[in-house]
C-alpha positions in Angstrom: 15.6 -11.1 0.4 12.7 -8.9 1.6 13.7 -6.4 4.3 11.9 -5.2 7.4 11.1 -1.6 6.9 14.6 -0.2 7.4 15.2 -2.3 10.5 18.0 -4.8 10.8 18.5 -7.6 13.4 21.9 -7.7 14.9 22.3 -10.7 17.2 19.4 -10.1 19.7 19.2 -6.4 18.9 17.1 -4.5 16.4 18.3 -1.4 14.6 15.4 0.7 13.4 14.7 4.2 12.4 12.2 6.3 14.3 11.7 10.0 13.4 15.0 10.0 11.6 17.0 8.5 14.4 18.4 5.0 14.4 17.8 3.2 17.7 19.0 -0.2 19.1 16.5 -2.1 21.2 15.9 -5.7 22.2 13.4 -7.8 20.2 11.3 -8.0 23.4 10.7 -4.3 23.5 10.6 -3.8 19.7 6.8 -3.5 19.4 6.4 -1.2 22.4 8.7 1.4 20.9 6.2 2.0 18.1 3.1 2.2 20.3 2.9 6.0 20.1 3.0 6.1 16.2 -0.5 6.9 15.2 -2.4 7.2 12.0 -5.6 8.1 13.6 -5.1 11.8 12.9 -4.9 11.1 9.2 -8.2 9.3 9.2 -9.8 12.2 11.1 -8.6 14.7 8.5 -9.7 12.4 5.7 -13.1 12.0 7.2 -13.5 15.7 7.9 -12.7 16.4 4.2 -15.2 13.7 3.0 -17.9 15.0 5.3 -17.6 18.5 3.8 -17.3 17.3 0.2 -19.0 13.9 -0.3 -20.6 12.5 2.9 -21.7 9.2 1.1 -18.1 8.1 1.0 -18.1 7.8 4.8 -20.7 4.9 4.5 -18.2 2.9 2.3 -15.5 2.8 5.1 -15.4 -0.5 6.8 -14.9 -1.1 10.5 -11.4 -1.6 11.6 -9.4 -4.7 10.9 -8.9 -7.1 13.8 -5.6 -8.5 15.0 -6.7 -11.8 13.5 -7.3 -10.1 10.1 -3.7 -8.7 10.1 -2.2 -12.0 11.3 -4.0 -13.8 8.5 -2.7 -11.4 5.9 0.9 -11.7 7.2 0.6 -15.5 7.2 -0.7 -15.6 3.6 2.1 -13.4 2.2 4.7 -14.8 4.6 6.0 -11.2 5.3 5.6 -8.7 8.1 3.6 -5.6 7.3 4.7 -2.0 8.2 3.2 -0.9 11.5 1.9 2.4 10.1 -0.2 0.3 7.6 -1.5 -1.9 10.4 -2.5 1.0 12.6 -4.3 2.7 9.7 -6.2 -0.5 8.9 -7.2 -1.1 12.5 -9.3 2.1 12.1 -10.9 1.3 8.8 -10.4 -2.0 7.0 -10.6 -0.5 3.5 -13.8 0.3 1.7 -16.9 -1.7 0.7 -17.5 -2.2 -3.0 -18.3 1.2 -4.4 -17.7 3.6 -7.3 -16.9 6.3 -4.7 -13.2 5.5 -4.5 -10.8 7.0 -2.0 -7.5 7.4 -3.9 -7.9 9.1 -7.3 -10.1 6.4 -8.7 -8.7 3.6 -6.7 -10.7 1.9 -3.9 -9.0 1.1 -0.7 -9.1 -2.7 -0.4 -10.1 -4.7 2.7 -7.7 -7.2 4.1 -9.6 -10.1 2.5 -9.5 -8.3 -0.9 -5.8 -7.6 -0.5 -5.3 -11.3 -0.1 -7.5 -12.1 -3.2 -5.7 -9.5 -5.3 -2.3 -10.7 -4.2 -3.2 -14.3 -5.0 -4.6 -13.3 -8.4 -1.4 -11.6 -9.4 0.7 -14.6 -8.3 -1.6 -16.9 -10.3 -1.5 -14.9 -13.6 2.2 -14.1 -13.6 3.3 -17.5 -15.0 1.0 -17.0 -18.0 2.3 -13.4 -18.5 5.9 -14.7 -18.4 5.1 -17.6 -20.8 3.5 -15.2 -23.3 6.5 -12.8 -23.1 9.0 -15.7 -23.6 7.1 -16.8 -26.7 6.9 -13.3 -28.1 10.2 -11.7 -26.9 12.3 -14.6 -25.7 12.4 -13.6 -22.1 10.1 -13.3 -19.1 8.1 -10.1 -18.4 10.0 -7.3 -16.8 9.3 -3.6 -16.0 11.1 -0.3 -16.2 10.8 0.9 -12.6 11.8 4.0 -10.8 15.0 3.9 -8.8 14.6 1.8 -5.7 12.2 -0.7 -7.3 13.2 -4.1 -8.7 12.5 -4.6 -12.4 9.9 -7.3 -12.0 6.6 -7.3 -13.8 5.0 -8.5 -10.5 6.5 -9.5 -7.2 4.9 -11.5 -4.4 6.6 -8.9 -2.1 4.4 -6.2 -3.6 1.2 -6.0 -1.5 -1.7 -4.5 -3.4 -3.7 -2.1 -1.1 -5.9 -0.4 -3.7 -7.5 -1.3 -7.0 -9.0 0.8 -9.8 -11.0 -2.2 -11.0 -8.9 -2.4 -14.2 -5.9 -4.4 -12.8 -3.8 -1.5 -11.5 -2.8 -1.1 -7.9 -1.0 0.9 -5.3 1.3 -1.5 -3.5 3.5 -1.7 -0.5 6.9 -2.8 -1.7 8.5 -5.2 0.8 11.5 -6.1 -1.3 13.1 -3.0 -2.8 16.5 -2.6 -4.2 19.4 -1.3 -2.1 18.4 2.2 -3.2 14.8 1.8 -2.0 13.1 1.6 1.3 11.2 -1.5 2.6 7.6 -0.5 2.9 7.7 2.1 0.1 4.6 2.7 -1.9 4.7 2.0 -5.6 2.3 2.1 -8.6 1.7 -1.2 -10.3 0.2 -1.1 -13.9 -1.3 -4.2 -15.5 -0.6 -3.1 -19.1 2.4 -0.8 -18.9 6.0 -1.5 -17.7 6.2 1.6 -15.5 6.6 1.0 -11.8 6.4 4.4 -10.1 7.8 5.2 -6.7 5.3 7.4 -4.9 6.5 7.5 -1.3 9.2 6.0 1.0 6.6 4.7 3.5 2.9 4.1 3.9 2.8 6.9 6.4 4.5 9.3 4.0 2.1 8.3 1.3 -1.0 9.0 3.5 0.6 12.3 4.7 1.1 13.4 1.1 -2.5 12.5 0.3 -4.0 14.4 3.3 -1.9 17.4 2.4 -3.2 17.3 -1.2 -6.7 17.0 0.0 -6.4 20.0 2.2 -4.6 22.0 -0.5 -7.4 21.6 -3.1 -5.6 19.1 -5.4 -8.7 16.8 -5.3 -12.3 17.1 -6.2 -15.3 14.7 -6.3 -16.5 12.8 -9.3 -19.7 10.7 -9.5 -18.5 8.9 -12.6 -19.4 5.2 -12.2 -16.1 4.1 -13.7 -13.8 6.7 -12.1 -15.7 8.2 -9.2 -15.1 9.4 -5.7 -12.1 11.5 -4.8 -10.1 12.3 -7.9 -7.4 14.8 -8.9 -8.6 17.9 -10.6 -6.2 17.6 -13.5 
């Protein structure tokens, strides 16, 4: 069953991990414990880098997602989203349609687009499985990194980016016992690889910001693979 970001309910208590320390708290105070976790500093650093390197990307950033947007997404996927993801999206609800992509050729999807992409994958999976059974005698599967279940696609993978070719960065809400709920993985539409990129959304963004500031990325105006891309 999908987990809840490293937390575990024990009777009316919640065990969760904050800054490397496990803490018990009642369900009533669960949300308030996280109120000081902020992703705003990351957006500020990203926007500063964009302003210095490719200001037009700033115009592609949508206004923040509303509480209703987040609730709608959680209702559709029937899962709770990591709070670091929610806070990040409350500042900018993804990007408008553009070739100036934010994440190495991948565009950051809006909440509505996340829902559409998630539904699309759920719709096409039965056909993928059918074709694989006809050709190979079994349903489609993947060769994932440790901590990721060997599915071709899972409804517990939440696609938050798209490169326009069927590939996504996803939040994995149903890892193996070796993984972490909320980890970030790479989903490929035509390859069995399922890559583990970070143990949480916050860590993924932190790594991205570090790489931006370290000169790992540059700007491309390529219509098919534009925006912020890795130099290599």
